[in-house]
mmCIF file of the N, C-alpha and C atoms, coordinates in Angstrom:
data_MODEL
# 
_entry.id   MODEL 
# 
loop_
_atom_site.group_PDB 
_atom_site.id 
_atom_site.type_symbol 
_atom_site.label_atom_id 
_atom_site.label_alt_id 
_atom_site.label_comp_id 
_atom_site.label_asym_id 
_atom_site.label_entity_id 
_atom_site.label_seq_id 
_atom_site.pdbx_PDB_ins_code 
_atom_site.Cartn_x 
_atom_site.Cartn_y 
_atom_site.Cartn_z 
_atom_site.occupancy 
_atom_site.B_iso_or_equiv 
_atom_site.pdbx_formal_charge 
_atom_site.auth_seq_id 
_atom_site.auth_comp_id 
_atom_site.auth_asym_id 
_atom_site.auth_atom_id 
_atom_site.pdbx_PDB_model_num 
ATOM 1   N N  . MET A 1 1  ? 2.466   -4.131  -9.156  1.00 0.00 ? 1  MET A N  1 
ATOM 2   C CA . MET A 1 1  ? 3.638   -3.397  -8.742  1.00 0.00 ? 1  MET A CA 1 
ATOM 3   C C  . MET A 1 1  ? 4.807   -4.150  -9.344  1.00 0.00 ? 1  MET A C  1 
ATOM 4   N N  . GLU A 1 2  ? 5.796   -3.373  -9.861  1.00 0.00 ? 2  GLU A N  1 
ATOM 5   C CA . GLU A 1 2  ? 6.986   -3.980  -10.443 1.00 0.00 ? 2  GLU A CA 1 
ATOM 6   C C  . GLU A 1 2  ? 8.021   -4.280  -9.395  1.00 0.00 ? 2  GLU A C  1 
ATOM 7   N N  . ASN A 1 3  ? 8.983   -5.151  -9.720  1.00 0.00 ? 3  ASN A N  1 
ATOM 8   C CA . ASN A 1 3  ? 10.143  -5.409  -8.927  1.00 0.00 ? 3  ASN A CA 1 
ATOM 9   C C  . ASN A 1 3  ? 9.794   -6.074  -7.555  1.00 0.00 ? 3  ASN A C  1 
ATOM 10  N N  . ILE A 1 4  ? 8.700   -6.836  -7.524  1.00 0.00 ? 4  ILE A N  1 
ATOM 11  C CA . ILE A 1 4  ? 8.354   -7.584  -6.267  1.00 0.00 ? 4  ILE A CA 1 
ATOM 12  C C  . ILE A 1 4  ? 9.224   -8.838  -6.276  1.00 0.00 ? 4  ILE A C  1 
ATOM 13  N N  . GLU A 1 5  ? 9.961   -8.999  -5.159  1.00 0.00 ? 5  GLU A N  1 
ATOM 14  C CA . GLU A 1 5  ? 10.788  -10.167 -5.014  1.00 0.00 ? 5  GLU A CA 1 
ATOM 15  C C  . GLU A 1 5  ? 9.984   -11.252 -4.203  1.00 0.00 ? 5  GLU A C  1 
ATOM 16  N N  . PRO A 1 6  ? 10.352  -12.467 -4.379  1.00 0.00 ? 6  PRO A N  1 
ATOM 17  C CA . PRO A 1 6  ? 9.718   -13.518 -3.547  1.00 0.00 ? 6  PRO A CA 1 
ATOM 18  C C  . PRO A 1 6  ? 9.849   -13.294 -2.024  1.00 0.00 ? 6  PRO A C  1 
ATOM 19  N N  . HIS A 1 7  ? 10.921  -12.664 -1.558  1.00 0.00 ? 7  HIS A N  1 
ATOM 20  C CA . HIS A 1 7  ? 11.134  -12.449 -0.176  1.00 0.00 ? 7  HIS A CA 1 
ATOM 21  C C  . HIS A 1 7  ? 10.397  -11.249 0.389   1.00 0.00 ? 7  HIS A C  1 
ATOM 22  N N  . ASP A 1 8  ? 9.842   -10.356 -0.516  1.00 0.00 ? 8  ASP A N  1 
ATOM 23  C CA . ASP A 1 8  ? 9.092   -9.156  -0.126  1.00 0.00 ? 8  ASP A CA 1 
ATOM 24  C C  . ASP A 1 8  ? 7.851   -9.620  0.727   1.00 0.00 ? 8  ASP A C  1 
ATOM 25  N N  . THR A 1 9  ? 7.676   -8.906  1.816   1.00 0.00 ? 9  THR A N  1 
ATOM 26  C CA . THR A 1 9  ? 6.468   -9.195  2.671   1.00 0.00 ? 9  THR A CA 1 
ATOM 27  C C  . THR A 1 9  ? 5.467   -8.091  2.312   1.00 0.00 ? 9  THR A C  1 
ATOM 28  N N  . LEU A 1 10 ? 4.241   -8.349  2.678   1.00 0.00 ? 10 LEU A N  1 
ATOM 29  C CA . LEU A 1 10 ? 3.240   -7.391  2.366   1.00 0.00 ? 10 LEU A CA 1 
ATOM 30  C C  . LEU A 1 10 ? 3.517   -6.055  3.024   1.00 0.00 ? 10 LEU A C  1 
ATOM 31  N N  . GLU A 1 11 ? 4.060   -6.125  4.289   1.00 0.00 ? 11 GLU A N  1 
ATOM 32  C CA . GLU A 1 11 ? 4.428   -4.866  4.889   1.00 0.00 ? 11 GLU A CA 1 
ATOM 33  C C  . GLU A 1 11 ? 5.495   -4.071  4.201   1.00 0.00 ? 11 GLU A C  1 
ATOM 34  N N  . ASN A 1 12 ? 6.427   -4.806  3.592   1.00 0.00 ? 12 ASN A N  1 
ATOM 35  C CA . ASN A 1 12 ? 7.567   -4.187  2.735   1.00 0.00 ? 12 ASN A CA 1 
ATOM 36  C C  . ASN A 1 12 ? 6.894   -3.502  1.540   1.00 0.00 ? 12 ASN A C  1 
ATOM 37  N N  . ILE A 1 13 ? 5.976   -4.225  0.839   1.00 0.00 ? 13 ILE A N  1 
ATOM 38  C CA . ILE A 1 13 ? 5.315   -3.605  -0.288  1.00 0.00 ? 13 ILE A CA 1 
ATOM 39  C C  . ILE A 1 13 ? 4.488   -2.415  0.128   1.00 0.00 ? 13 ILE A C  1 
ATOM 40  N N  . GLN A 1 14 ? 3.784   -2.542  1.186   1.00 0.00 ? 14 GLN A N  1 
ATOM 41  C CA . GLN A 1 14 ? 2.945   -1.381  1.701   1.00 0.00 ? 14 GLN A CA 1 
ATOM 42  C C  . GLN A 1 14 ? 3.857   -0.161  2.036   1.00 0.00 ? 14 GLN A C  1 
ATOM 43  N N  . ALA A 1 15 ? 5.003   -0.382  2.602   1.00 0.00 ? 15 ALA A N  1 
ATOM 44  C CA . ALA A 1 15 ? 5.904   0.609   2.931   1.00 0.00 ? 15 ALA A CA 1 
ATOM 45  C C  . ALA A 1 15 ? 6.426   1.298   1.711   1.00 0.00 ? 15 ALA A C  1 
ATOM 46  N N  . ARG A 1 16 ? 6.765   0.532   0.681   1.00 0.00 ? 16 ARG A N  1 
ATOM 47  C CA . ARG A 1 16 ? 7.297   1.154   -0.568  1.00 0.00 ? 16 ARG A CA 1 
ATOM 48  C C  . ARG A 1 16 ? 6.249   2.000   -1.247  1.00 0.00 ? 16 ARG A C  1 
ATOM 49  N N  . ILE A 1 17 ? 4.929   1.581   -1.215  1.00 0.00 ? 17 ILE A N  1 
ATOM 50  C CA . ILE A 1 17 ? 3.918   2.327   -1.775  1.00 0.00 ? 17 ILE A CA 1 
ATOM 51  C C  . ILE A 1 17 ? 3.664   3.624   -1.011  1.00 0.00 ? 17 ILE A C  1 
ATOM 52  N N  . ASP A 1 18 ? 3.634   3.492   0.391   1.00 0.00 ? 18 ASP A N  1 
ATOM 53  C CA . ASP A 1 18 ? 3.437   4.598   1.253   1.00 0.00 ? 18 ASP A CA 1 
ATOM 54  C C  . ASP A 1 18 ? 4.507   5.615   0.989   1.00 0.00 ? 18 ASP A C  1 
ATOM 55  N N  . GLU A 1 19 ? 5.802   5.214   0.956   1.00 0.00 ? 19 GLU A N  1 
ATOM 56  C CA . GLU A 1 19 ? 6.934   6.121   0.750   1.00 0.00 ? 19 GLU A CA 1 
ATOM 57  C C  . GLU A 1 19 ? 6.704   6.969   -0.544  1.00 0.00 ? 19 GLU A C  1 
ATOM 58  N N  . ALA A 1 20 ? 6.403   6.229   -1.623  1.00 0.00 ? 20 ALA A N  1 
ATOM 59  C CA . ALA A 1 20 ? 6.260   6.910   -2.911  1.00 0.00 ? 20 ALA A CA 1 
ATOM 60  C C  . ALA A 1 20 ? 5.098   7.944   -2.838  1.00 0.00 ? 20 ALA A C  1 
ATOM 61  N N  . ILE A 1 21 ? 4.030   7.667   -2.170  1.00 0.00 ? 21 ILE A N  1 
ATOM 62  C CA . ILE A 1 21 ? 2.879   8.607   -2.120  1.00 0.00 ? 21 ILE A CA 1 
ATOM 63  C C  . ILE A 1 21 ? 3.259   9.820   -1.190  1.00 0.00 ? 21 ILE A C  1 
ATOM 64  N N  . ARG A 1 22 ? 4.000   9.624   -0.149  1.00 0.00 ? 22 ARG A N  1 
ATOM 65  C CA . ARG A 1 22 ? 4.339   10.652  0.822   1.00 0.00 ? 22 ARG A CA 1 
ATOM 66  C C  . ARG A 1 22 ? 5.367   11.569  0.337   1.00 0.00 ? 22 ARG A C  1 
ATOM 67  N N  . SER A 1 23 ? 6.046   11.195  -0.721  1.00 0.00 ? 23 SER A N  1 
ATOM 68  C CA . SER A 1 23 ? 7.163   12.039  -1.293  1.00 0.00 ? 23 SER A CA 1 
ATOM 69  C C  . SER A 1 23 ? 6.579   13.412  -1.745  1.00 0.00 ? 23 SER A C  1 
ATOM 70  N N  . PRO A 1 24 ? 7.228   14.477  -1.202  1.00 0.00 ? 24 PRO A N  1 
ATOM 71  C CA . PRO A 1 24 ? 6.753   15.893  -1.503  1.00 0.00 ? 24 PRO A CA 1 
ATOM 72  C C  . PRO A 1 24 ? 6.696   16.138  -2.967  1.00 0.00 ? 24 PRO A C  1 
ATOM 73  N N  . ILE A 1 25 ? 5.612   16.902  -3.320  1.00 0.00 ? 25 ILE A N  1 
ATOM 74  C CA . ILE A 1 25 ? 5.408   17.369  -4.745  1.00 0.00 ? 25 ILE A CA 1 
ATOM 75  C C  . ILE A 1 25 ? 5.478   18.814  -4.857  1.00 0.00 ? 25 ILE A C  1 
ATOM 76  N N  . LYS A 1 26 ? 6.203   19.393  -5.809  1.00 0.00 ? 26 LYS A N  1 
ATOM 77  C CA . LYS A 1 26 ? 6.305   20.881  -5.993  1.00 0.00 ? 26 LYS A CA 1 
ATOM 78  C C  . LYS A 1 26 ? 5.155   21.267  -6.938  1.00 0.00 ? 26 LYS A C  1 
ATOM 79  N N  . LEU A 1 27 ? 4.314   22.066  -6.375  1.00 0.00 ? 27 LEU A N  1 
ATOM 80  C CA . LEU A 1 27 ? 3.177   22.627  -7.176  1.00 0.00 ? 27 LEU A CA 1 
ATOM 81  C C  . LEU A 1 27 ? 3.687   23.710  -8.226  1.00 0.00 ? 27 LEU A C  1 
ATOM 82  N N  . PRO A 1 28 ? 2.920   24.013  -9.194  1.00 0.00 ? 28 PRO A N  1 
ATOM 83  C CA . PRO A 1 28 ? 3.294   25.077  -10.111 1.00 0.00 ? 28 PRO A CA 1 
ATOM 84  C C  . PRO A 1 28 ? 3.549   26.434  -9.486  1.00 0.00 ? 28 PRO A C  1 
ATOM 85  N N  . CYS A 1 29 ? 2.982   26.677  -8.367  1.00 0.00 ? 29 CYS A N  1 
ATOM 86  C CA . CYS A 1 29 ? 3.148   27.960  -7.672  1.00 0.00 ? 29 CYS A CA 1 
ATOM 87  C C  . CYS A 1 29 ? 4.498   27.954  -6.778  1.00 0.00 ? 29 CYS A C  1 
ATOM 88  N N  . GLY A 1 30 ? 5.187   26.788  -6.811  1.00 0.00 ? 30 GLY A N  1 
ATOM 89  C CA . GLY A 1 30 ? 6.356   26.677  -6.049  1.00 0.00 ? 30 GLY A CA 1 
ATOM 90  C C  . GLY A 1 30 ? 6.314   26.069  -4.710  1.00 0.00 ? 30 GLY A C  1 
ATOM 91  N N  . GLU A 1 31 ? 5.098   26.041  -4.234  1.00 0.00 ? 31 GLU A N  1 
ATOM 92  C CA . GLU A 1 31 ? 4.916   25.434  -2.790  1.00 0.00 ? 31 GLU A CA 1 
ATOM 93  C C  . GLU A 1 31 ? 5.103   23.879  -2.867  1.00 0.00 ? 31 GLU A C  1 
ATOM 94  N N  . ARG A 1 32 ? 5.653   23.365  -1.840  1.00 0.00 ? 32 ARG A N  1 
ATOM 95  C CA . ARG A 1 32 ? 5.845   21.853  -1.732  1.00 0.00 ? 32 ARG A CA 1 
ATOM 96  C C  . ARG A 1 32 ? 4.764   21.377  -0.837  1.00 0.00 ? 32 ARG A C  1 
ATOM 97  N N  . VAL A 1 33 ? 4.087   20.296  -1.252  1.00 0.00 ? 33 VAL A N  1 
ATOM 98  C CA . VAL A 1 33 ? 3.107   19.674  -0.379  1.00 0.00 ? 33 VAL A CA 1 
ATOM 99  C C  . VAL A 1 33 ? 3.297   18.119  -0.394  1.00 0.00 ? 33 VAL A C  1 
ATOM 100 N N  . SER A 1 34 ? 2.739   17.558  0.632   1.00 0.00 ? 34 SER A N  1 
ATOM 101 C CA . SER A 1 34 ? 2.798   16.071  0.602   1.00 0.00 ? 34 SER A CA 1 
ATOM 102 C C  . SER A 1 34 ? 1.475   15.550  1.161   1.00 0.00 ? 34 SER A C  1 
ATOM 103 N N  . VAL A 1 35 ? 1.142   14.372  0.796   1.00 0.00 ? 35 VAL A N  1 
ATOM 104 C CA . VAL A 1 35 ? -0.133  13.804  1.296   1.00 0.00 ? 35 VAL A CA 1 
ATOM 105 C C  . VAL A 1 35 ? 0.181   12.486  2.056   1.00 0.00 ? 35 VAL A C  1 
ATOM 106 N N  . SER A 1 36 ? -0.786  12.093  2.840   1.00 0.00 ? 36 SER A N  1 
ATOM 107 C CA . SER A 1 36 ? -0.680  10.776  3.448   1.00 0.00 ? 36 SER A CA 1 
ATOM 108 C C  . SER A 1 36 ? -1.803  9.912   3.013   1.00 0.00 ? 36 SER A C  1 
ATOM 109 N N  . VAL A 1 37 ? -1.665  8.621   3.264   1.00 0.00 ? 37 VAL A N  1 
ATOM 110 C CA . VAL A 1 37 ? -2.620  7.711   2.769   1.00 0.00 ? 37 VAL A CA 1 
ATOM 111 C C  . VAL A 1 37 ? -2.606  6.531   3.692   1.00 0.00 ? 37 VAL A C  1 
ATOM 112 N N  . SER A 1 38 ? -3.741  5.883   3.904   1.00 0.00 ? 38 SER A N  1 
ATOM 113 C CA . SER A 1 38 ? -3.804  4.562   4.544   1.00 0.00 ? 38 SER A CA 1 
ATOM 114 C C  . SER A 1 38 ? -4.147  3.515   3.464   1.00 0.00 ? 38 SER A C  1 
ATOM 115 N N  . ILE A 1 39 ? -3.233  2.569   3.340   1.00 0.00 ? 39 ILE A N  1 
ATOM 116 C CA . ILE A 1 39 ? -3.410  1.576   2.298   1.00 0.00 ? 39 ILE A CA 1 
ATOM 117 C C  . ILE A 1 39 ? -3.355  0.146   2.899   1.00 0.00 ? 39 ILE A C  1 
ATOM 118 N N  . GLY A 1 40 ? -4.004  -0.662  2.153   1.00 0.00 ? 40 GLY A N  1 
ATOM 119 C CA . GLY A 1 40 ? -3.958  -2.123  2.524   1.00 0.00 ? 40 GLY A CA 1 
ATOM 120 C C  . GLY A 1 40 ? -3.568  -2.843  1.275   1.00 0.00 ? 40 GLY A C  1 
ATOM 121 N N  . VAL A 1 41 ? -2.822  -3.858  1.394   1.00 0.00 ? 41 VAL A N  1 
ATOM 122 C CA . VAL A 1 41 ? -2.355  -4.619  0.213   1.00 0.00 ? 41 VAL A CA 1 
ATOM 123 C C  . VAL A 1 41 ? -2.653  -6.109  0.402   1.00 0.00 ? 41 VAL A C  1 
ATOM 124 N N  . SER A 1 42 ? -2.765  -6.808  -0.683  1.00 0.00 ? 42 SER A N  1 
ATOM 125 C CA . SER A 1 42 ? -2.919  -8.228  -0.740  1.00 0.00 ? 42 SER A CA 1 
ATOM 126 C C  . SER A 1 42 ? -2.269  -8.723  -1.939  1.00 0.00 ? 42 SER A C  1 
ATOM 127 N N  . THR A 1 43 ? -1.919  -9.991  -1.941  1.00 0.00 ? 43 THR A N  1 
ATOM 128 C CA . THR A 1 43 ? -1.213  -10.597 -3.128  1.00 0.00 ? 43 THR A CA 1 
ATOM 129 C C  . THR A 1 43 ? -1.935  -11.947 -3.361  1.00 0.00 ? 43 THR A C  1 
ATOM 130 N N  . CYS A 1 44 ? -1.883  -12.281 -4.648  1.00 0.00 ? 44 CYS A N  1 
ATOM 131 C CA . CYS A 1 44 ? -2.383  -13.634 -4.992  1.00 0.00 ? 44 CYS A CA 1 
ATOM 132 C C  . CYS A 1 44 ? -1.265  -14.554 -5.491  1.00 0.00 ? 44 CYS A C  1 
ATOM 133 N N  . GLN A 1 45 ? -0.081  -14.111 -5.334  1.00 0.00 ? 45 GLN A N  1 
ATOM 134 C CA . GLN A 1 45 ? 1.089   -14.920 -5.701  1.00 0.00 ? 45 GLN A CA 1 
ATOM 135 C C  . GLN A 1 45 ? 1.171   -16.121 -4.889  1.00 0.00 ? 45 GLN A C  1 
ATOM 136 N N  . GLY A 1 46 ? 1.053   -17.312 -5.514  1.00 0.00 ? 46 GLY A N  1 
ATOM 137 C CA . GLY A 1 46 ? 1.121   -18.561 -4.771  1.00 0.00 ? 46 GLY A CA 1 
ATOM 138 C C  . GLY A 1 46 ? -0.145  -18.931 -4.081  1.00 0.00 ? 46 GLY A C  1 
ATOM 139 N N  . THR A 1 47 ? -1.210  -18.159 -4.338  1.00 0.00 ? 47 THR A N  1 
ATOM 140 C CA . THR A 1 47 ? -2.541  -18.479 -3.687  1.00 0.00 ? 47 THR A CA 1 
ATOM 141 C C  . THR A 1 47 ? -3.531  -18.999 -4.752  1.00 0.00 ? 47 THR A C  1 
ATOM 142 N N  . GLU A 1 48 ? -3.792  -20.245 -4.731  1.00 0.00 ? 48 GLU A N  1 
ATOM 143 C CA . GLU A 1 48 ? -4.783  -20.756 -5.721  1.00 0.00 ? 48 GLU A CA 1 
ATOM 144 C C  . GLU A 1 48 ? -6.139  -20.497 -5.178  1.00 0.00 ? 48 GLU A C  1 
ATOM 145 N N  . GLY A 1 49 ? -6.994  -20.182 -6.137  1.00 0.00 ? 49 GLY A N  1 
ATOM 146 C CA . GLY A 1 49 ? -8.399  -19.948 -5.865  1.00 0.00 ? 49 GLY A CA 1 
ATOM 147 C C  . GLY A 1 49 ? -8.717  -18.565 -5.313  1.00 0.00 ? 49 GLY A C  1 
ATOM 148 N N  . ALA A 1 50 ? -7.807  -17.608 -5.285  1.00 0.00 ? 50 ALA A N  1 
ATOM 149 C CA . ALA A 1 50 ? -7.989  -16.381 -4.825  1.00 0.00 ? 50 ALA A CA 1 
ATOM 150 C C  . ALA A 1 50 ? -8.980  -15.604 -5.881  1.00 0.00 ? 50 ALA A C  1 
ATOM 151 N N  . THR A 1 51 ? -9.921  -14.894 -5.266  1.00 0.00 ? 51 THR A N  1 
ATOM 152 C CA . THR A 1 51 ? -10.818 -14.168 -6.136  1.00 0.00 ? 51 THR A CA 1 
ATOM 153 C C  . THR A 1 51 ? -10.554 -12.751 -5.864  1.00 0.00 ? 51 THR A C  1 
ATOM 154 N N  . LEU A 1 52 ? -11.101 -11.855 -6.796  1.00 0.00 ? 52 LEU A N  1 
ATOM 155 C CA . LEU A 1 52 ? -10.974 -10.434 -6.598  1.00 0.00 ? 52 LEU A CA 1 
ATOM 156 C C  . LEU A 1 52 ? -11.574 -9.985  -5.287  1.00 0.00 ? 52 LEU A C  1 
ATOM 157 N N  . GLU A 1 53 ? -12.784 -10.587 -4.948  1.00 0.00 ? 53 GLU A N  1 
ATOM 158 C CA . GLU A 1 53 ? -13.418 -10.276 -3.753  1.00 0.00 ? 53 GLU A CA 1 
ATOM 159 C C  . GLU A 1 53 ? -12.610 -10.632 -2.533  1.00 0.00 ? 53 GLU A C  1 
ATOM 160 N N  . SER A 1 54 ? -11.954 -11.763 -2.563  1.00 0.00 ? 54 SER A N  1 
ATOM 161 C CA . SER A 1 54 ? -11.123 -12.201 -1.370  1.00 0.00 ? 54 SER A CA 1 
ATOM 162 C C  . SER A 1 54 ? -9.893  -11.286 -1.216  1.00 0.00 ? 54 SER A C  1 
ATOM 163 N N  . LEU A 1 55 ? -9.322  -10.909 -2.468  1.00 0.00 ? 55 LEU A N  1 
ATOM 164 C CA . LEU A 1 55 ? -8.216  -10.049 -2.359  1.00 0.00 ? 55 LEU A CA 1 
ATOM 165 C C  . LEU A 1 55 ? -8.588  -8.622  -1.873  1.00 0.00 ? 55 LEU A C  1 
ATOM 166 N N  . LEU A 1 56 ? -9.668  -8.059  -2.270  1.00 0.00 ? 56 LEU A N  1 
ATOM 167 C CA . LEU A 1 56 ? -10.093 -6.789  -1.814  1.00 0.00 ? 56 LEU A CA 1 
ATOM 168 C C  . LEU A 1 56 ? -10.556 -6.799  -0.290  1.00 0.00 ? 56 LEU A C  1 
ATOM 169 N N  . ARG A 1 57 ? -11.064 -7.934  0.132   1.00 0.00 ? 57 ARG A N  1 
ATOM 170 C CA . ARG A 1 57 ? -11.340 -8.098  1.533   1.00 0.00 ? 57 ARG A CA 1 
ATOM 171 C C  . ARG A 1 57 ? -10.127 -8.140  2.359   1.00 0.00 ? 57 ARG A C  1 
ATOM 172 N N  . GLU A 1 58 ? -9.149  -8.758  1.923   1.00 0.00 ? 58 GLU A N  1 
ATOM 173 C CA . GLU A 1 58 ? -7.788  -8.918  2.608   1.00 0.00 ? 58 GLU A CA 1 
ATOM 174 C C  . GLU A 1 58 ? -7.154  -7.500  2.620   1.00 0.00 ? 58 GLU A C  1 
ATOM 175 N N  . ALA A 1 59 ? -7.078  -6.849  1.458   1.00 0.00 ? 59 ALA A N  1 
ATOM 176 C CA . ALA A 1 59 ? -6.475  -5.477  1.464   1.00 0.00 ? 59 ALA A CA 1 
ATOM 177 C C  . ALA A 1 59 ? -7.233  -4.507  2.385   1.00 0.00 ? 59 ALA A C  1 
ATOM 178 N N  . ASP A 1 60 ? -8.515  -4.626  2.366   1.00 0.00 ? 60 ASP A N  1 
ATOM 179 C CA . ASP A 1 60 ? -9.443  -3.694  3.192   1.00 0.00 ? 60 ASP A CA 1 
ATOM 180 C C  . ASP A 1 60 ? -9.057  -3.990  4.688   1.00 0.00 ? 60 ASP A C  1 
ATOM 181 N N  . SER A 1 61 ? -8.940  -5.275  5.058   1.00 0.00 ? 61 SER A N  1 
ATOM 182 C CA . SER A 1 61 ? -8.667  -5.586  6.405   1.00 0.00 ? 61 SER A CA 1 
ATOM 183 C C  . SER A 1 61 ? -7.270  -5.006  6.829   1.00 0.00 ? 61 SER A C  1 
ATOM 184 N N  . HIS A 1 62 ? -6.309  -5.122  5.931   1.00 0.00 ? 62 HIS A N  1 
ATOM 185 C CA . HIS A 1 62 ? -4.963  -4.551  6.230   1.00 0.00 ? 62 HIS A CA 1 
ATOM 186 C C  . HIS A 1 62 ? -5.027  -3.078  6.289   1.00 0.00 ? 62 HIS A C  1 
ATOM 187 N N  . MET A 1 63 ? -5.847  -2.338  5.490   1.00 0.00 ? 63 MET A N  1 
ATOM 188 C CA . MET A 1 63 ? -5.941  -0.947  5.583   1.00 0.00 ? 63 MET A CA 1 
ATOM 189 C C  . MET A 1 63 ? -6.519  -0.558  6.941   1.00 0.00 ? 63 MET A C  1 
ATOM 190 N N  . TYR A 1 64 ? -7.499  -1.151  7.441   1.00 0.00 ? 64 TYR A N  1 
ATOM 191 C CA . TYR A 1 64 ? -8.081  -0.914  8.739   1.00 0.00 ? 64 TYR A CA 1 
ATOM 192 C C  . TYR A 1 64 ? -7.000  -1.077  9.842   1.00 0.00 ? 64 TYR A C  1 
ATOM 193 N N  . ALA A 1 65 ? -6.165  -2.051  9.696   1.00 0.00 ? 65 ALA A N  1 
ATOM 194 C CA . ALA A 1 65 ? -5.163  -2.371  10.726  1.00 0.00 ? 65 ALA A CA 1 
ATOM 195 C C  . ALA A 1 65 ? -4.094  -1.200  10.715  1.00 0.00 ? 65 ALA A C  1 
ATOM 196 N N  . VAL A 1 66 ? -3.792  -0.707  9.519   1.00 0.00 ? 66 VAL A N  1 
ATOM 197 C CA . VAL A 1 66 ? -2.851  0.487   9.393   1.00 0.00 ? 66 VAL A CA 1 
ATOM 198 C C  . VAL A 1 66 ? -3.565  1.657   10.062  1.00 0.00 ? 66 VAL A C  1 
ATOM 199 N N  . ASN A 1 67 ? -4.810  1.937   9.753   1.00 0.00 ? 67 ASN A N  1 
ATOM 200 C CA . ASN A 1 67 ? -5.467  3.127   10.471  1.00 0.00 ? 67 ASN A CA 1 
ATOM 201 C C  . ASN A 1 67 ? -5.469  2.966   11.941  1.00 0.00 ? 67 ASN A C  1 
ATOM 202 N N  . HIS A 1 68 ? -5.682  1.741   12.459  1.00 0.00 ? 68 HIS A N  1 
ATOM 203 C CA . HIS A 1 68 ? -5.693  1.562   13.873  1.00 0.00 ? 68 HIS A CA 1 
ATOM 204 C C  . HIS A 1 68 ? -4.332  1.768   14.501  1.00 0.00 ? 68 HIS A C  1 
ATOM 205 N N  . ALA A 1 69 ? -3.353  1.335   13.786  1.00 0.00 ? 69 ALA A N  1 
ATOM 206 C CA . ALA A 1 69 ? -1.927  1.493   14.289  1.00 0.00 ? 69 ALA A CA 1 
ATOM 207 C C  . ALA A 1 69 ? -1.439  2.908   14.365  1.00 0.00 ? 69 ALA A C  1 
ATOM 208 N N  . LYS A 1 70 ? -1.939  3.803   13.406  1.00 0.00 ? 70 LYS A N  1 
ATOM 209 C CA . LYS A 1 70 ? -1.663  5.140   13.331  1.00 0.00 ? 70 LYS A CA 1 
ATOM 210 C C  . LYS A 1 70 ? -2.269  5.952   14.461  1.00 0.00 ? 70 LYS A C  1 
ATOM 211 N N  . ARG A 1 71 ? -3.271  5.477   15.167  1.00 0.00 ? 71 ARG A N  1 
ATOM 212 C CA . ARG A 1 71 ? -3.975  6.231   16.162  1.00 0.00 ? 71 ARG A CA 1 
ATOM 213 C C  . ARG A 1 71 ? -3.286  6.203   17.465  1.00 0.00 ? 71 ARG A C  1 
# 
């Protein structure tokens, strides 16, 4: 993701992605639709030894927390 600042939190990044995805889309037929998504994010900035597996596990954990909070 571009324009991530050192002070950005994972929650802030997640909210930016969520907002972009939820933005209504105009279909060719003229109808406007929007979608929702549950996402989890992780970062390896400043984390030594992070592996793809550990980052995916962290993002997956955050996604389940978002799903739980929406209920």
